[in-house]
N, C-alpha and C positions, 0 to 999 in steps of 0.2 A: 504493501498500498503506499503509496506517494506522501510525502510529508504534509503536504496542504490536506489529503483526505484523511490521513491519522489524528488530523488537529478538527475536523469534521465528527470523524468519529467518536473523539474524546468530548466534543459537544453536545453529541446524541447521547452518551453513555452518561451525563452531568445531568442532562434534562429528564433522561429518564430515572434518574436515581433520587432528584427533587421531587418527581412525581410521584413517585412510590412511597417516598419517606412521609409526605404530606399527607398523602389520601389514603396510606396502606393499603396500597394496590400492587399488584402484579402489572408490571408497563412494560410496551416493548414499542420500536418506531421500526420503520426502513424508508430508504430513498432509493431510486433506480434513476439514475442519468446515462444517457447511451449506452456504455457497457459496462459501466461499474453500479454496482449495487453497495451500500451499506447500513448493516443493521445494528440495533442496540437493544440489550434487554430479552425481554420474553418474546418468543418466534411465532407467536400468535399460530399454535396448531389446534387449538379449541374449535367449536364452531363457529362457522363464518357468519351465521344468521344472515340479517337481509344484503349483506353487501354482494351475494351471489345473485341477487336478482340484476346486476347491472349485466354480466356476461349471457344470463337467460335472456333479458329483454333484447340484447343484439342478436342472440341466436332468432329468436321469434323475428324481429324484423326481418332478417334474412328469407324467412319464408311466408312475409307480407302481413304479418301482423298488424292489429288495428293499434293505430300511435295512441289511441283516448288509454287502452289498457297498461301501455308504457307510462304516459302521465301518471296512472294511479299508482303502478308497481313502484315508480323510482321519486316521483314528486314527493307521493303520500305514504311511500313506502306498505302498501294495502298487499295484503299476503293472499287473498282472493284473486286479484288481478295477477299477480306474478304466476298463482297456479295454474290461471287461464293461460298465460303465455308460455308456461312449462307443458302444458297440456297440448297447445298448439304445436311445439317443437317435437313432441314425442309422436304425436300422430304424423305430422310429414315425413320426419327423419328414421323413424321406428325406435330411435332411443335418445330421450333426451339430454340423459346422463353423456353417453358418447358424444353428442352433437356440443353441448358446452364445453366438455374435456378437449373435444378437438378444436374449438376455437381458441380455447385458452392455449392449447398446445402452438398452434399455429402463431401466436405472439409471444411465444416465449416463456409464458408461464405454466406451472403445474398446481393442478388441483384434483384432490379424491373427492369427487362429486357422489352426494347420497342420492339415490335413486327413487327413494320414497320421501324421505323429508330433505329435501335440499338444502332446509336451513343446516341440517347438521354436517354440510360438508366442510370438508378440513381445507383451507387456502391459506398457508405460512405468511407472515407480513411481506416478506423478500419478494413471495411470486404476486401478491398483489399489487405491490409497487411495480412491480414489471410490468403489469397489464395495464396500469393505471398510465405509465408513462407512453404507452401504446394508442390509447383511447382515440385521440385526435388522428391517429392514421388510419382507423379501419373504415372504411365505407361506410358499413351499414351502421357504425355507432355514432353517425353524425345526430340526430335526433337525440338519441342519449345523451351523448355529450353537452347538447343544448339544455335538455330539460334538467340537467345537474346542476345548472345554475338557479333553477327555478324551486329548490326544495320549500316545501311547506315551511312557515316559519317557526313552528315548534322543533322542528328537527333542524332547524338551520343554524348548528353551534358547531365550535370545534372546526376543522377543515372546511364543513360547510359552510361556513360564515367569511370566510379569506375571501377577498374581492379577487385575488389571481388564482382560487383554487377551485376544483369542479369535485365535489366527493359524495359519496354514497354512506350513509351511516347502516351499523347491523347491531344489534343489542337483545338479550337473552337471558334468562335466569337458567343455572343450571342447579336444579333442584336436591340431587344427589351430593352436591357438593356445596350447596349453599352459597354460588358465587354469582355475580352478575358481571357479564361482558359486555362493553361498549366498543364496538370497532369503526374504523371508518379507512376509507382507502379511494385514491383518486389521483388527479393531474394540478400539478402546481405550474402554470405559463410564466414565463418572463419573455415580454419582448419577444414572444412568437416561438420562444423555445419551450423546452419542457422536461419537468421532472416528476417522477411518479412519487407519491407517497402513501403511506399504510401507517397504522397505529393501532394498539388495541390497550385497553385497562381493564381490569378485572378485579373488582373489587368483593370483599364479603357481603354477605347478607342480599338481602331481596331490594334495596333501594336505588331505584335508576337515578335520583337527583346527585347520590354520592358519584355514580361512577360520571354522570355528566360533568359535572363540577371538574373530574380529573381529565377528562377529555378536553375540555376548555382550556386549562391550564397548558397542558402538554402539547396541545395542536399550537397555542400561540409560540411556544418555543421553537417548536418544529418548522414552522415557515419562517422564523426570525433566522434559524440557523440555515434553512435552504437558502433563504435570499442573501444571506451574509457569505455563504461559500461561492454561489454563482459569482456574486462581486467581487469577491478576492481571487476567483480562477481556480477554488479547490475544487467547484462542483463543475464540470462540464455538460452542461443541460442537452438532451438531443434537440438537433436544429432541422432534421429531416428526416422524413418518413421512409422505412425500407421499402421496396418493392416486394410485394409478396404475389 
């Protein structure tokens, strides 16, 4: 790792440690810029929750899905709409699990897609950041990329609130472990260039509000680190899309 990248890694480590200590949480972040990825803290290998709705919506749009369903699934995180999109891909492609997995694979990302309860899919933060950086490059993702800026107000927190970031949130309770997870991933865009970003916060108990506070605190630090890294040349954001 180059010295400047090592500095970014140290800053991410510090942000993760501060957030974990302040909110008594398990915390992780990842960024992807060009061929480089940098991660810190928890890898985010638990349930992906509603963040998986992004590739589901893209796969469904490839098959001619109604944009009104995408609006509901992405802007409002509506589960019924997301299931309708999943069902359309299943009907058109024969396997929604394979179609979504293949879409991710085409853009250098890997996930273990759950074929009956897609929110329980596992998609590590590093892999989410890689896909996030590619969002503006996916032809069928144009509409998803657009509506990620139109998230409903009560969900517009953390990365989703940042002016230069388009992100999707996902959250849920693990009743067996009594842990609440709040995740986000997307793309941070600077002067036409892009950096994929992802974060995860896991707090004890059932309180959404505690996890939300931690996400707000962590996301602000993450964006500041990325912006400073780009400005200093420590992070080289992707400027062009690879022909696929």
